[in-house]
Structure formats: structure tokens, C-alpha cells
N, C-alpha and C positions, 0 to 999 in steps of 0.2 A: 113367381112366374118363371117357367123354364125358358131356356134360350131358344130362340127361333133358329132355323137352319142357317140363315144369313149371319146372325150374330155368333153362332157357334163356329162358323167358318172363320170369322174375324178373330175370335178367341184363339183358335188353333194356329192361325198365322202369327199372331202376336206372341203366343207362348213359345212357339218354335224359335222366333227371333230372340226372345229373352233367354232361352236355353243356350242358343249359339253364342250369346254375348257373355254369359255368366262366368265361364272359366277365365276368359281374358280379363274381364272386369275385376275379378277377385285377385288375379295376378298383378294387375296395374295398381290396385290399392295397396297390396303388400309392398310393391316396389316403392311407391310414394312414401309409405310409412317406414321403409327400411327394415321390414320384417320378412323379406323373401328368404327362401332357403338356398344357400349357395351349393353349387355343384362342383365337385372336385374330381380330378383324375384318379386320385387315390394313391399317388406315388409319394407325395411329400407329407401329407397329413393323415395319419391313421384315424379310423372312425372314433376311437375313444378320446381323441383330442379335438373333436369338432366343437366342444364347448368354448374354444378360443376364437370361434368365428367372429369377424368384425365387418361392419358395412360402413363405407364412406358414402353417405347418401347424397350423391350429386343429382339424383332424380328429383328430390324435393327442391334443390337449388334451381334446376332447369324449369320447373313449374312455377315456383313462387316468384322467381325473378321477372317472369313475364306478367303473372297475374297481378302483382302489386302495382304495376304501371298502368293497368287498365282502369281508368277512372272517368266515368261519364260526367261531363260538365253541364250540358243542357240539351234541349231539343228545340228545333225550329220548324214551325209548320210551313207548308208550301205557300209561297207568295209573301212571306213575312221576313223581316230583317232581324227581328229580335227574338230571344228565346221565348217559348210559349209557357206562360205561367200555369195554365191548366195542366199541361203535361208534366211540369215539375211537381205539381200537387199530386198527381197520380204516383209519381216516383217517390215522393216523400211519405205519402200516406201508406205505402207498402214497405218502408224501410229498405228501399232498393240500393241505397249506398252500401249497406252491408250485405244484403242478399245477393246483389249482382256480383260481389266478390266471390261468393260461394259458387255461383254459376260459372264464372270464368275459370275458376280452379277445377270444377268438375269437367269442363270441356277440355282442359289441358291434360287432365289425368286420363279420362276415359275416351276422349276424342269426340264426345257429344255431350250436350246439356239441354235442359228443357225449362221453359217458363210457361206457366199455366195461368190463364186469365179467366176469372169468373165473376158473377154478380155478387154484390155485397149487400145483403139484406139490411145491415145496420147503417150503411151509408151508400145509397145507390149512385151518388155522384162520383164516388171513388171506387171503381171495381177492385176486386182482390187480385193481386198478382203474387204467385208463389213460385219459388224455384223448386223443382222436383228432382229427385235423385235419378240419374240415368240408369242406375242399377234396378230401378223399379219401373221405368217408363220405356215403352217402345212406340215407334211410329212407322206407319206405312205411307209412302209418298207416291202420288200419282205422277208418273214420269212425263205425262203430256202437259198438265197444268203446273207441275212442280210445286204442288201444294200438298200438305198432309191430308190424306183422305180419312185416316182414323188413327187414334192413339189409345193405348191401353196402359193403365198403371196397375201393377200387381203389388200388393203390400199386405201387411198384417202378419209378417213373419215374427215368431217368438222362439224362445229357447225350446218350448214344448211343441211348437208347431213350425218346423223348418220350411214348410211349403206355404205360399201365400194363401190367405183365407179371405181377403177382400180384393175388390177390383173396381176400377172406374174406367168406363169406356167413353171416349170422346169422339163424337161424330159431328158432321157439319151443322146439323140442326138440333142435336140433343146431347145431353150428358147423362149417363145412367150409372148407377152404383149397384154392385153385385156382392153377394156373400156366398161362400162355399158351404153348402149344407149336404152332408152325406156324400161328399166328393162330387157334388153337382152344383153348378153356379146358378144362383137364383137372384133375379132382379129385386132389389129392395127399395129403390127410389129412382126418380127420373126428373130431369129438367129439360123441357122442350123450349129451348131459347130461340130457335130459328135464326141463328146468326148467318147461316149459309157457309160458314167456314169453321174448321176445327179450332177451338180456342187454345191451341198449343203452338208455341214457337220453338223450333229446334235450332240449336246452335251447333255447328260442326267445325272441328279443327282439321286443317289441312285437307279439305274436301277436294276431290278431283272431278273433272267433268264426267257426267254420266253415273256418278256414284253418290249415294245418299247415306254414306257412313263416314265417320271421321277417323283420325289417327291420333294416338296419344303423343304428347310432346316429349315423352320419355323414350320413345321407340329407339332413337339413335344413341341414347345415353346408356341404356340398360346393359348392353354387352361390355362396355368399359367399366361400369360399376361392378359387374360380376368379376372382371379380371382383377380390379383393385381389391375387391373383397377377398379373393383367394390370396393375393399377395400380402395383404395385412394379416391374414390368418397364418400363412407360412412364416411371415416375419416374426410373429409372436412365438411360434414354436422354435424358430431359430434363436430368438433372444433368450429363451428358456434353456436352450441346449448348447449349441455350438458358439453362441455369441459370448458366453462366459468362459474365460481362459481355463483350460484344463491343466491340472498339475500331474506330473508323473514322478514315480520313485522306483528305483531299481536297487536290488540288494537288500531289501528289508522284508521281514515277515510280519505276520499279524502280532506276534509277541513283542515287537519293537514299539507298537503304538500304545504306550502306557505312560501314565504320569509319574511324578516323582515318588509317589507312594506305591507304585507298581500296579495301580488300578487301570483297566483299559480306558482309553480315550474314546468318547462317543464318536460315531461315524461323522456326524454333521460338523463337530468341532474339528475333526481331523481334516475334513474337506475344506472348510472355510478359514482355517487358521492362516494368518498372513505370513507367518514365519514358521517353518518347520525346523525343529532341532532334535537331533537324535544322537545316540552314542555309538552308532554303528559306523565304524570308519570305512567300511566298504560300500556304504549306501551312497547313491547319487540321486539328487532331486532336481527337477526342472519344470518347465511350463511350456505348453503348446501355445501358439499364437491364436487369439480369438478370431472368429469369423467376422468379416466385414459385411455389414448389412447395407452398404451403399447401393448394391444392385437392386434391392427392394425399393429404396428411395427413388432411384432413377426411373424405375418402371412406373411408379405412381406418378411421378412428374410427367413422364411421357404420356400416360393415359389422361392426365389433366389437360395436356395440350390437345390431345385428340378430341376430348369432350368440348373444349373451347372452339375447335375448328368446326364441329358439326352443329353446334348450338348457337354460335355467335356470342357466347358469354365471355366477358373479360376474364383473362386467366387468373386475376386476383380474386374473382368470385369463387374460384376452386381452391383457394388456399395457397396459391403460388405467388407469394410476394417477395420480390427480390430488390425492390427499390423503395425509396421514400414515397409518401402519398403523392399521387399525380396532381398536376396543376389543373385549373378549371378547364382549359381547352383540351388538355390531354384526356381528361375524364370523358368529355363529350365524344372525342374521336375514338376512344377505347370502347365506348358503348354504342358505336354507330350501327353495327349489325343487330344488336339487341333492340335498339330503338326502332329500326326499320321493321324488324319482326313484329314488334308490338303494334306499330302503326298499320301493318298489313292485317293483323288480326282485328284491330279496331274497325277497319273498313267493313269487314264481313259481320262482325258482332254488332256494329252500329246499325246495319240493316235489320238485324234481328230485334234489337231494342226498339227500333222505329215501328216494327210490326206489333210489338207488344203494346206500345202507346196507341197505335191505330186501333187495335181491338178494344183497348180501354175506352177510347172515344166512341166506338160503336156501342158499347154497353151504356155509356153515359148519355149520348145524344140520340141513339137509334139510327144514325146514319154512318156510312162508311167514309172515312176521310181517305185522301190519297196517301196511304201509309207508306208506300214505296217512295214517296217524295218527302217524307219527314226526314230531316237531317239531324243526325246525332253528332254532337260536338264532344270532344274528349279533351281532358287536360293533357298538357305536354308530357309525352312519354320519356323525355330525356331527364337529365339530372342537372339542370342549371342551378348555380348558386343564387342566393338572394341578391347579392351585389351585381352579379352578371345580368340577371333578369331586370333589375331596377335600372341599370345603365342602358340596356337595350330599349326599354320602354320609354325612358326619358328622351332618348334620341328620336324615337318614333313619334313621341308627342310633340316635341320641338316647336312649341307655339301653335300647335294644332295642325302641323303640316301633314301628318299621316294619320295619327290616332287622336281621337278626342279624349277628354278626361275620362268619360265613361268607358271608352274603348280600352284605355289603360287598366281601369278597374276590372273589366271583364277578363283581360289577359292575365291579370294577377289572380284570377280564380275567385273573386269575391262573389258572394251570394247577392240576389236581388235586394234582400233586406239590408245587407251591409252597404250596398251602393246607395240605397235610398237614404240611409242614415248619414252617410258621408256627404251626400248632396245637401242635406239639411244643414250639416255643419258648415259647408261652403257658403250656403245662402245666408246663414247667420253671421258669418264673418263679413260678407259683403254689405250687410245691413248695419254692421257695427262701425260707427265713424272712426273710432280709435284704431281698430284693426285695419280698416281700409287705408287710413293714413300711413300706418306702418308698412303695409304692402306696397303702397305707392312710393314711399321712400326707398324701400328695398329695390324696387324695379328701376327707379331712377339711378340708384347707385350702381346697379348692374350695367345699365346702358353707359354710364359715364366711365366705368372701368374698361368697357370693351370686351369683357369676358363674362362667363356665367358658369355657375356650378350646376349640378343636376337639378336641385330644388329651384334655382333662380330661372332656369329655362322654362320650368312649368309655369312660373308666374310672369315671365317676360313678355315683351311686345309680340304681337302676331306677325307672321310672315308678311312682308310688304311694308311694315312700319319702318320709319327711319329710326336710327339709334345705334346701328353698327354692332349688333349682336353677332359674334363670330361663330361659325359652325365648328364643332369639335371634330 
């Protein structure tokens, strides 16, 4: 079936958007992979020496350092205090622990990313959630409702067919699939789901008010990576030329460069010989000073500092280590800007994942939940050591003063299954007379000593009980 005028207009708008994004997307991908083409003024490096080009790929560091810290912990439905098991099932059924990492990385590279939700004929209770490439997907947003009004995925590109041959159009009440036949789009399948909303969620990086496009996390880093790339290339050329001491000789002719048998000495042997000996009494031999490459090193260090200033990355992430490994507190302070950046992104990405779960629930139950009220919880974006975290949680537990035992387990990142198993273990200990007796003796010994270790605090008397447990 040929396209209707309305659908043809949508195809035109989406393909124009895709064409406008294509050049920038290709460039961002090259920069992320470190395969960009360096531009040179042409004064220091002649074209025939471009094979020595080198890239110090801080772009990948800027992206991956943020992406690896974005880990979803759980979802909480409106009006509930604990994580929603059904939403976690949707997450696990679609392998979103690993797929979400791809989405977060896409968003940081291209400035945008997409998640698609669809019905699952094999398991209707767990809808399909797929992460789609932003190089294939475009979306039009209604500025009044701030919702996606339509989305188009163009794909089917092969080595023989550089242009897309397949398309999927997502509308509020239907999803249709198209194939290009004789350079004309023909509808080949349709799903009238009547959701009332486009089953696509768009994630944007660094979005500004009034704009529905994101910005790559590499934008501020790219100019400095280009500078360092040119410096590394120039340094290699310098190392091969002026950095090696040059020797000079005065008062000798070509016939003086012969061995003991009168045979000419090869040029390379003459050049690399550590000691030159000759029988020409008028000859003078010397050596020029080698060029110092320190200016290249200082420039690279300066650029590393510039990248650290615009990204918030610790300078040690960029290879500039001048001290011994930092202590626990120093690591946290050093990463403060990076952690705040990740937490800011988690706030907006959490809304996106909440909408993904909301659409999943609509597919499962037929009713729309208050998706904008679903809360996404994230694991700590910082880098606490195990000892540091255990000490903090022990103090918060402190006989149940702030956190319960289950609350401590939750903060430790344990799964529901792990917590259930550990609760069974505790219940078994409580029902074992011998273990109960040992626990009672340990508790009494702690009270008698007037002090407590971390483990003893967890088993000690509750707040308000007598016994003189001192606060640490």
C-alpha cells in the first residue's frame, strides 16, 4: 500500500531530520573510537609523514567515565515504600542491566538515545523493551504537550545498499512497518495498539529549555584532543629527526670513510658508529646537542588540565599521576564534580526509565499508571571502598537507630533474592538454640566491655536498653 499524503509528509520531516544528524553522528562516532582525521596547519608535518599521526583518546574517557557509573538499582511505584517487583521483572526480562549501559553510552556520544516498547507475543506479561540506535531513529516532539508525536526508524543499510530499505513508523495509536520497493515506501505490516502515546522514550544529554535535541558529552573535549593529537604527531617527527644527536665532521672527504682494507664503509654504519676514527690529521669531529622534547610534554600536560577543568574528571584519569595513590577521602573529593555530573544525568535519565516502565505496565495491564510518579533509584555514583561503606552502614544501623537490617542490605545493593536468602539465614540462626546462646554471650560480653566493634553493634542491644554501649 502506497503512503498517504499525511504519512508521506511525516516521512519527509523525519528523513530531513535524519539527514541533518547524519554528518555530526558519523563524526562523533569517529571521535569516540579515536578514528578521526587530524587537521594540520602544514608547517611542521609534511603530508608524506601523516602516517605517524597518533590520537590520545580522551573522548572515550569522558564518555565511559560517566556511563559506567550509571547503574539503575530499582523502581518504586507511586504510594509504595519498597521497590516494585513487577517493574524489576520487566527490567530483567529485557536484559536491561546490559542494554541500559548501551543507551547511556549512546546518549553521551550522540546527545540522544531511544528506548522502544512493544508487545511480546511470546510473553504478554513482559513487553519487549529494546534500545535503538540514535543513528537510525528520529522523533518529532509536540512543543505543547512535550510528548513525542511520531518517531521513525530507518534501517536495512548494507554494503550493497547504502540507503535504508526498511522503516518503522511509530504513531500514538499504531506502529507500521515499511519496505522500499522501486524507490517507493510500501506498508508491509501494521499493529493498531491504540495506546494513545508513541511507545518510544527519548533520552537527551544536556538538553536546554525549548530545545528537543541533546549535545554530545565530547563537545568540550574534542578541541583539546585535536591539539594533543597534533602535538603527538609532531613529537614523533621530532623524535625521528632533531631529537637524535647529529654528528658533524670537517676536513674529510668521501674517500676517508673506508675500512682497514680500503673498502667503503656503509652510510648507516658511518652514521651510527659510536666512535669515529680516521687517519686524517686535519679532520675535526663533533656533535650537535639533541633537541629537548619537554615542550611537547608540557603542552600535553596543559591540555590534560584543560580537559579536567571542562569535564570535571580527575586529572589522574587523563594519565597525569604525580603522587602516590590517593586515600579514600581524597578519592571522593577528587571525583566530586564527576559524581555530581553523573547524579544530574541520573535525575533526567531516571524520568526516562520511569516512562519506559510506565509503558510496559500499560501493555501488561491495559491501564496507564502514573508513570511520571514512578521513582527510579540508582546505585551510588561515587567510589566508596568496601570498608568505608561498611563502616558508614554499621553506624547508621546502630541498633536500629536509623537503618533497619533490610535497609542496610538495600544500601549494599543486594537483590531481592539475596535479601530473602539472608533473611532465611538469620531466621535459621534465631531458631538454632546453640547459635542463639553464642549470640547472647557475645552480646553480654560487648555490654560488659562497654565497647563494640562493627559486627557487635549490629547484634547489640537496641537504643534505649541499658548496657552502656558507647557511641563511636
